[in-house]
Steps between C-alpha positions, in 0.01 A plus 500: 500500500668425163271493199480193278682677217787611732532149650502337161757746367721434804472123446573523126797733553656263756440200274664668203788627715569146626480365151756747358749471784493117500538469122797556269569533132707239315817660620399477865427870539204564740197637325460763770842648424346802327621385162178350392153621424192280517267442202135589507431129463707447824306760688161365386576137576670563836221729616232258386659204678548706810146628493361148462694380806421816697128477428491132609712534813537856628275435797802307646754785450469634853738571791314225689622251242841641412785519758734694269525866594735646231207612283121466488346155486358588158842589362659199663230277347579640157870423552422149627259431224783540244755304702264217578346457154849489345661272759762739624568321825298731722145629503177448676618183658827622667360605836390863458133403437298328769330165446258410352527808278859424407413161356187637320699784334796267422272255323316772310828661383639171380175430309558833318806334344849611426569785259835621368613844388723569206645789314379513134700602197353851553664521841167494684411255775222244420319219678543154369 
């Protein structure tokens, strides 16, 4: 069985990965291109947001609730948390999560509110 720390780390990693591949700099270059480093502020904020959502809802991140099989339900939840909270057109509501969990997670992610990423003058990625 996965420990709390391992499960949280998997959720946070998937959340950050989704954030970087779905975000671009002002020139349209994806932030996961390998050309950008994240700031300490980015890491702290993203991990804190992910931990808060994980702690409140991780009991739902199970294979009984998630039909997607490309990764673990915990990783998929991290991915869907980012996509749902930022309105990317897919996420908890798009059919991979069973009801009523899909609606519960969708509502909770939307309540977390949208955040944007940007590249600072120092070339590091930050959270707005």
